[in-house]
DRENSETOR-797054 format. One record per atom (N, C-alpha, C): residue number from 1; residue in three letters; atom name; x, y, z. Coordinates in nm, 3 decimals. Each point is the difference from the previous one (the first is absolute). Layout:
N
    nr   rest   atom         x         y         z
   NUM    ALA     CA         X         Y         Z
...
//
This chain:
120
    nr   rest   atom         x         y         z
     1    UNK      N    -3.061    -6.048    -2.619
     1    UNK     CA    -0.034     0.039    -0.031
     1    UNK      C     0.005    -0.038    -0.223
     2    UNK      N    -0.038    -0.125     0.003
     2    UNK     CA     0.081    -0.029    -0.183
     2    UNK      C    -0.120     0.025    -0.049
     3    UNK      N    -0.058     0.021    -0.018
     3    UNK     CA    -0.133    -0.041    -0.160
     3    UNK      C     0.049     0.017    -0.110
     4    UNK      N    -0.096    -0.053    -0.077
     4    UNK     CA    -0.022     0.008    -0.194
     4    UNK      C    -0.086     0.090    -0.032
     5    UNK      N     0.051     0.038    -0.065
     5    UNK     CA    -0.178     0.149    -0.039
     5    UNK      C    -0.027    -0.058    -0.159
     6    UNK      N    -0.039     0.008    -0.012
     6    UNK     CA    -0.066     0.042    -0.228
     6    UNK      C     0.109     0.099    -0.006
     7    UNK      N     0.020    -0.111    -0.086
     7    UNK     CA     0.102     0.149    -0.081
     7    UNK      C    -0.171     0.124    -0.088
     8    UNK      N    -0.075     0.022    -0.024
     8    UNK     CA    -0.016     0.066    -0.005
     8    UNK      C    -0.092     0.079     0.103
     9    UNK      N     0.039     0.031     0.107
     9    UNK     CA    -0.038     0.035     0.125
     9    UNK      C     0.203     0.032     0.021
    10    UNK      N     0.090    -0.028    -0.062
    10    UNK     CA     0.103     0.082     0.002
    10    UNK      C     0.011     0.037    -0.099
    11    UNK      N    -0.046    -0.046    -0.120
    11    UNK     CA     0.039     0.140    -0.170
    11    UNK      C    -0.057     0.075     0.071
    12    UNK      N    -0.176     0.026     0.047
    12    UNK     CA    -0.045     0.080     0.008
    12    UNK      C     0.061     0.156     0.113
    13    UNK      N     0.042    -0.089     0.157
    13    UNK     CA     0.055     0.085     0.048
    13    UNK      C     0.138     0.110    -0.077
    14    UNK      N     0.038    -0.095    -0.033
    14    UNK     CA     0.118     0.077    -0.026
    14    UNK      C    -0.003     0.013    -0.157
    15    UNK      N    -0.132     0.035    -0.074
    15    UNK     CA     0.012     0.078    -0.149
    15    UNK      C    -0.066     0.180     0.167
    16    UNK      N    -0.114    -0.027     0.058
    16    UNK     CA     0.001     0.088     0.084
    16    UNK      C     0.089     0.096     0.088
    17    UNK      N     0.066    -0.072     0.024
    17    UNK     CA     0.150     0.078     0.099
    17    UNK      C     0.088     0.067    -0.153
    18    UNK      N    -0.014    -0.025    -0.084
    18    UNK     CA     0.110     0.040    -0.125
    18    UNK      C    -0.114     0.160     0.018
    19    UNK      N    -0.095    -0.042    -0.051
    19    UNK     CA    -0.148     0.109    -0.039
    19    UNK      C     0.000     0.140     0.146
    20    UNK      N     0.051    -0.049     0.108
    20    UNK     CA     0.028     0.072     0.079
    20    UNK      C     0.113     0.036     0.053
    21    UNK      N     0.147    -0.010    -0.080
    21    UNK     CA     0.103     0.045    -0.031
    21    UNK      C     0.018     0.060    -0.142
    22    UNK      N    -0.090    -0.017    -0.039
    22    UNK     CA    -0.053     0.125    -0.178
    22    UNK      C    -0.012     0.134     0.027
    23    UNK      N    -0.186    -0.018     0.070
    23    UNK     CA     0.024     0.095     0.097
    23    UNK      C     0.053     0.128     0.065
    24    UNK      N     0.083    -0.002     0.095
    24    UNK     CA     0.132     0.010     0.064
    24    UNK      C     0.080     0.096    -0.038
    25    UNK      N     0.039    -0.132    -0.121
    25    UNK     CA     0.066     0.116    -0.100
    25    UNK      C    -0.020     0.022    -0.105
    26    UNK      N    -0.122     0.007    -0.007
    26    UNK     CA    -0.144     0.101    -0.116
    26    UNK      C     0.008     0.184     0.105
    27    UNK      N    -0.036    -0.012     0.161
    27    UNK     CA     0.037     0.074     0.073
    27    UNK      C     0.100     0.062     0.019
    28    UNK      N     0.090    -0.022    -0.003
    28    UNK     CA     0.143     0.016     0.000
    28    UNK      C     0.098     0.084    -0.123
    29    UNK      N    -0.111    -0.011    -0.144
    29    UNK     CA     0.060     0.005    -0.101
    29    UNK      C    -0.027     0.127    -0.013
    30    UNK      N    -0.154     0.032     0.068
    30    UNK     CA    -0.127     0.082     0.018
    30    UNK      C     0.062     0.143     0.073
    31    UNK      N     0.084    -0.068     0.077
    31    UNK     CA     0.022     0.146     0.149
    31    UNK      C     0.141    -0.004    -0.086
    32    UNK      N     0.063    -0.057    -0.073
    32    UNK     CA     0.128     0.073    -0.052
    32    UNK      C    -0.004     0.069    -0.107
    33    UNK      N    -0.156     0.005    -0.079
    33    UNK     CA     0.035     0.000    -0.195
    33    UNK      C    -0.117     0.128     0.010
    34    UNK      N    -0.125     0.027     0.132
    34    UNK     CA    -0.043     0.102    -0.084
    34    UNK      C     0.061     0.093     0.126
    35    UNK      N    -0.023     0.136    -0.094
    35    UNK     CA     0.076     0.146    -0.012
    35    UNK      C    -0.026     0.109     0.214
    36    UNK      N    -0.181    -0.037    -0.008
    36    UNK     CA    -0.093     0.058     0.094
    36    UNK      C    -0.031    -0.027     0.139
    37    UNK      N     0.009     0.064     0.136
    37    UNK     CA    -0.024    -0.166     0.109
    37    UNK      C    -0.177    -0.023    -0.035
    38    UNK      N    -0.061     0.119    -0.021
    38    UNK     CA    -0.113    -0.083    -0.003
    38    UNK      C    -0.030    -0.139    -0.148
    39    UNK      N     0.028     0.045    -0.131
    39    UNK     CA     0.050    -0.128    -0.035
    39    UNK      C     0.048    -0.130     0.046
    40    UNK      N     0.205     0.015     0.035
    40    UNK     CA     0.017    -0.038     0.091
    40    UNK      C    -0.130    -0.085     0.140
    41    UNK      N    -0.094    -0.009     0.048
    41    UNK     CA    -0.055    -0.063     0.140
    41    UNK      C    -0.043    -0.078    -0.020
    42    UNK      N    -0.081     0.008    -0.188
    42    UNK     CA    -0.120    -0.106     0.011
    42    UNK      C     0.069    -0.196    -0.057
    43    UNK      N     0.148     0.045    -0.097
    43    UNK     CA     0.058    -0.167    -0.006
    43    UNK      C     0.060    -0.078     0.119
    44    UNK      N     0.005     0.101     0.043
    44    UNK     CA     0.022    -0.187     0.109
    44    UNK      C    -0.063     0.066     0.104
    45    UNK      N    -0.146    -0.013     0.049
    45    UNK     CA    -0.100     0.019     0.089
    45    UNK      C    -0.104    -0.089    -0.056
    46    UNK      N    -0.014     0.009    -0.158
    46    UNK     CA    -0.073    -0.076    -0.084
    46    UNK      C     0.072    -0.168    -0.009
    47    UNK      N     0.084     0.064    -0.051
    47    UNK     CA     0.129    -0.209     0.023
    47    UNK      C     0.051    -0.013     0.115
    48    UNK      N    -0.021     0.093     0.133
    48    UNK     CA     0.045    -0.104     0.107
    48    UNK      C    -0.089    -0.079     0.047
    49    UNK      N    -0.204     0.119    -0.023
    49    UNK     CA    -0.068    -0.211     0.004
    49    UNK      C     0.006    -0.055    -0.103
    50    UNK      N     0.027     0.014    -0.085
    50    UNK     CA    -0.077    -0.153    -0.108
    50    UNK      C     0.111    -0.105     0.053
    51    UNK      N     0.117     0.090     0.011
    51    UNK     CA     0.104    -0.116     0.050
    51    UNK      C    -0.025    -0.036     0.136
    52    UNK      N    -0.123     0.076     0.140
    52    UNK     CA     0.024    -0.094     0.060
    52    UNK      C    -0.115    -0.021     0.029
    53    UNK      N    -0.073    -0.045    -0.125
    53    UNK     CA    -0.161    -0.033    -0.033
    53    UNK      C     0.103    -0.161    -0.064
    54    UNK      N     0.021    -0.033    -0.043
    54    UNK     CA     0.165    -0.043    -0.100
    54    UNK      C     0.032    -0.142     0.114
    55    UNK      N     0.057     0.066     0.067
    55    UNK     CA     0.110    -0.069     0.043
    55    UNK      C    -0.119    -0.029     0.177
    56    UNK      N    -0.053     0.090     0.034
    56    UNK     CA    -0.133    -0.117     0.078
    56    UNK      C    -0.103    -0.126    -0.044
    57    UNK      N    -0.015     0.039    -0.115
    57    UNK     CA    -0.088    -0.106    -0.114
    57    UNK      C     0.087    -0.126    -0.007
    58    UNK      N     0.191     0.014     0.045
    58    UNK     CA     0.026    -0.161    -0.039
    58    UNK      C     0.034    -0.002     0.112
    59    UNK      N    -0.005     0.096     0.159
    59    UNK     CA     0.014    -0.063     0.083
    59    UNK      C    -0.088    -0.110     0.085
    60    UNK      N    -0.096     0.101    -0.021
    60    UNK     CA    -0.153    -0.120    -0.016
    60    UNK      C     0.044    -0.141    -0.114
    61    UNK      N    -0.054     0.029    -0.087
    61    UNK     CA     0.023    -0.163    -0.083
    61    UNK      C     0.034    -0.044     0.037
    62    UNK      N     0.201     0.011     0.045
    62    UNK     CA     0.059    -0.116     0.044
    62    UNK      C    -0.017    -0.021     0.163
    63    UNK      N    -0.057     0.034     0.102
    63    UNK     CA     0.000     0.012     0.089
    63    UNK      C    -0.142    -0.120     0.024
    64    UNK      N    -0.030     0.085    -0.122
    64    UNK     CA    -0.195    -0.133     0.009
    64    UNK      C     0.052    -0.128    -0.044
    65    UNK      N     0.060     0.038    -0.091
    65    UNK     CA     0.096    -0.125    -0.051
    65    UNK      C     0.073    -0.125     0.036
    66    UNK      N     0.084     0.106     0.157
    66    UNK     CA     0.071    -0.115     0.075
    66    UNK      C    -0.058    -0.011     0.121
    67    UNK      N    -0.134     0.024     0.070
    67    UNK     CA    -0.110    -0.015     0.072
    67    UNK      C    -0.093    -0.055    -0.008
    68    UNK      N     0.020    -0.049    -0.202
    68    UNK     CA    -0.164    -0.041    -0.054
    68    UNK      C    -0.072     0.082     0.112
    69    UNK      N     0.016     0.110     0.035
    69    UNK     CA    -0.136     0.065     0.023
    69    UNK      C    -0.017     0.102     0.010
    70    UNK      N    -0.104     0.098    -0.061
    70    UNK     CA    -0.026     0.105    -0.013
    70    UNK      C     0.127     0.101     0.109
    71    UNK      N     0.115     0.104    -0.055
    71    UNK     CA     0.028     0.094     0.165
    71    UNK      C    -0.028     0.162    -0.134
    72    UNK      N    -0.078     0.051     0.087
    72    UNK     CA    -0.040     0.108    -0.105
    72    UNK      C     0.087     0.138     0.137
    73    UNK      N     0.032     0.008     0.103
    73    UNK     CA     0.029     0.104     0.065
    73    UNK      C     0.133     0.084    -0.101
    74    UNK      N     0.075    -0.051    -0.083
    74    UNK     CA     0.059     0.080    -0.029
    74    UNK      C    -0.038     0.111    -0.137
    75    UNK      N    -0.138     0.028    -0.047
    75    UNK     CA    -0.064     0.111    -0.044
    75    UNK      C    -0.008     0.049     0.106
    76    UNK      N     0.046     0.082     0.127
    76    UNK     CA    -0.004     0.067     0.080
    76    UNK      C     0.069     0.082    -0.043
    77    UNK      N     0.138    -0.012    -0.085
    77    UNK     CA     0.085     0.086     0.033
    77    UNK      C    -0.082     0.139    -0.161
    78    UNK      N    -0.033    -0.101    -0.089
    78    UNK     CA    -0.063     0.043    -0.133
    78    UNK      C    -0.085     0.060     0.038
    79    UNK      N    -0.122    -0.015     0.090
    79    UNK     CA    -0.101     0.070    -0.022
    79    UNK      C    -0.009     0.156     0.095
    80    UNK      N     0.139    -0.055     0.075
    80    UNK     CA     0.106     0.120     0.184
    80    UNK      C     0.045     0.113    -0.148
    81    UNK      N     0.061    -0.023    -0.074
    81    UNK     CA     0.080     0.087    -0.071
    81    UNK      C    -0.130     0.049    -0.127
    82    UNK      N    -0.089    -0.045    -0.119
    82    UNK     CA    -0.094    -0.021    -0.010
    82    UNK      C    -0.135     0.165     0.050
    83    UNK      N     0.037     0.016     0.123
    83    UNK     CA    -0.053     0.108     0.090
    83    UNK      C     0.072     0.121     0.021
    84    UNK      N     0.143    -0.066     0.024
    84    UNK     CA     0.104     0.129     0.005
    84    UNK      C     0.058     0.060    -0.122
    85    UNK      N     0.019    -0.099    -0.046
    85    UNK     CA     0.031     0.110    -0.122
    85    UNK      C    -0.001     0.122    -0.053
    86    UNK      N    -0.145    -0.049    -0.055
    86    UNK     CA    -0.084     0.161    -0.045
    86    UNK      C     0.040     0.085     0.092
    87    UNK      N    -0.031    -0.022     0.149
    87    UNK     CA    -0.027     0.116     0.028
    87    UNK      C     0.154     0.102     0.099
    88    UNK      N     0.112    -0.108    -0.061
    88    UNK     CA     0.114     0.052     0.038
    88    UNK      C     0.051     0.029    -0.150
    89    UNK      N    -0.035     0.006    -0.106
    89    UNK     CA     0.023     0.077    -0.149
    89    UNK      C    -0.053     0.099    -0.001
    90    UNK      N    -0.129     0.005     0.076
    90    UNK     CA    -0.109     0.111     0.007
    90    UNK      C     0.130     0.136     0.017
    91    UNK      N    -0.061     0.004     0.132
    91    UNK     CA     0.142     0.022     0.178
    91    UNK      C     0.064     0.034    -0.078
    92    UNK      N     0.094    -0.049    -0.010
    92    UNK     CA     0.139     0.040    -0.121
    92    UNK      C    -0.018     0.090    -0.077
    93    UNK      N    -0.052    -0.033    -0.118
    93    UNK     CA    -0.046     0.120    -0.070
    93    UNK      C    -0.082     0.156     0.051
    94    UNK      N    -0.074    -0.018     0.086
    94    UNK     CA    -0.068     0.028     0.104
    94    UNK      C     0.101     0.212    -0.028
    95    UNK      N     0.052    -0.119     0.090
    95    UNK     CA     0.180     0.036     0.095
    95    UNK      C     0.042     0.098    -0.127
    96    UNK      N     0.078    -0.058    -0.099
    96    UNK     CA     0.113     0.038    -0.103
    96    UNK      C    -0.101     0.075    -0.029
    97    UNK      N    -0.144     0.017    -0.057
    97    UNK     CA    -0.057     0.147    -0.095
    97    UNK      C     0.037     0.083     0.112
    98    UNK      N    -0.090    -0.016     0.167
    98    UNK     CA     0.075     0.172     0.050
    98    UNK      C     0.066     0.023    -0.026
    99    UNK      N     0.153    -0.085     0.023
    99    UNK     CA     0.118     0.036     0.024
    99    UNK      C     0.038     0.120    -0.090
   100    UNK      N    -0.068    -0.115    -0.167
   100    UNK     CA    -0.003     0.134    -0.114
   100    UNK      C    -0.024     0.103    -0.004
   101    UNK      N    -0.147     0.002     0.072
   101    UNK     CA    -0.058     0.121    -0.029
   101    UNK      C     0.066     0.070     0.127
   102    UNK      N     0.048    -0.014     0.097
   102    UNK     CA     0.072     0.100     0.083
   102    UNK      C     0.088     0.025    -0.091
   103    UNK      N     0.056    -0.065    -0.165
   103    UNK     CA     0.133     0.010    -0.009
   103    UNK      C     0.008     0.210    -0.083
   104    UNK      N    -0.152    -0.020    -0.004
   104    UNK     CA    -0.059     0.067    -0.144
   104    UNK      C     0.004    -0.084    -0.184
   105    UNK      N     0.019    -0.092     0.055
   105    UNK     CA     0.029    -0.089    -0.165
   105    UNK      C    -0.111     0.007    -0.019
   106    UNK      N    -0.050     0.003    -0.102
   106    UNK     CA    -0.097     0.017    -0.113
   106    UNK      C    -0.138    -0.124     0.044
   107    UNK      N    -0.019    -0.094     0.095
   107    UNK     CA    -0.089    -0.023     0.031
   107    UNK      C    -0.134     0.011    -0.078
   108    UNK      N    -0.131    -0.076     0.073
   108    UNK     CA    -0.202    -0.049    -0.087
   108    UNK      C     0.039     0.116     0.126
   109    UNK      N    -0.121     0.104    -0.010
   109    UNK     CA    -0.050    -0.017     0.134
   109    UNK      C    -0.066    -0.049     0.067
   110    UNK      N    -0.014     0.008     0.118
   110    UNK     CA    -0.017    -0.077     0.109
   110    UNK      C    -0.157    -0.001     0.016
   111    UNK      N    -0.075    -0.137    -0.034
   111    UNK     CA    -0.176     0.026    -0.026
   111    UNK      C    -0.059    -0.034     0.122
   112    UNK      N    -0.088     0.107     0.093
   112    UNK     CA    -0.114     0.007     0.057
   112    UNK      C    -0.149    -0.051    -0.011
   113    UNK      N    -0.093     0.031     0.119
   113    UNK     CA    -0.123     0.074    -0.030
   113    UNK      C    -0.040     0.097     0.015
   114    UNK      N     0.060     0.099     0.023
   114    UNK     CA    -0.026     0.158    -0.024
   114    UNK      C    -0.008    -0.024    -0.152
   115    UNK      N     0.103    -0.016    -0.090
   115    UNK     CA     0.006     0.087    -0.138
   115    UNK      C    -0.059    -0.072    -0.081
   116    UNK      N    -0.096    -0.136     0.000
   116    UNK     CA    -0.077    -0.056    -0.042
   116    UNK      C    -0.140     0.070     0.002
   117    UNK      N    -0.023    -0.021    -0.142
   117    UNK     CA    -0.159     0.086    -0.015
   117    UNK      C    -0.079     0.211    -0.001
   118    UNK      N     0.181     0.004     0.044
   118    UNK     CA     0.042     0.138    -0.012
   118    UNK      C     0.006     0.120     0.174
   119    UNK      N     0.006    -0.146     0.036
   119    UNK     CA    -0.052     0.032     0.222
   119    UNK      C     0.092     0.113    -0.018
   120    UNK      N    -0.001     0.047     0.112
   120    UNK     CA     0.156     0.050     0.046
   120    UNK      C    -0.026     0.048     0.125
//
């Protein structure tokens, strides 16, 4: 398959792939530079999700131009990432907070429905 693509398609795909790699680098730098676990968990989650969106968009543009028809199945990956990454981040944060509480570290108190409105 030796198809000629438009220069604008090649430029847009290249820009999106460079953006994707920059988001991955940004997430890695945030992972290394931040000191606390709770701070370190956000940059990789956010940056990798944005990077996946850029890479998927680059894939859609490239293969749609190559086949001269819309190719949209690549959206499945970032959509699943957008659903699973926040859930995973929340579960990891709650597990880390539970471990800190069990270790006796100074962390915010647990909020429950019994503590609201003076109910005990």
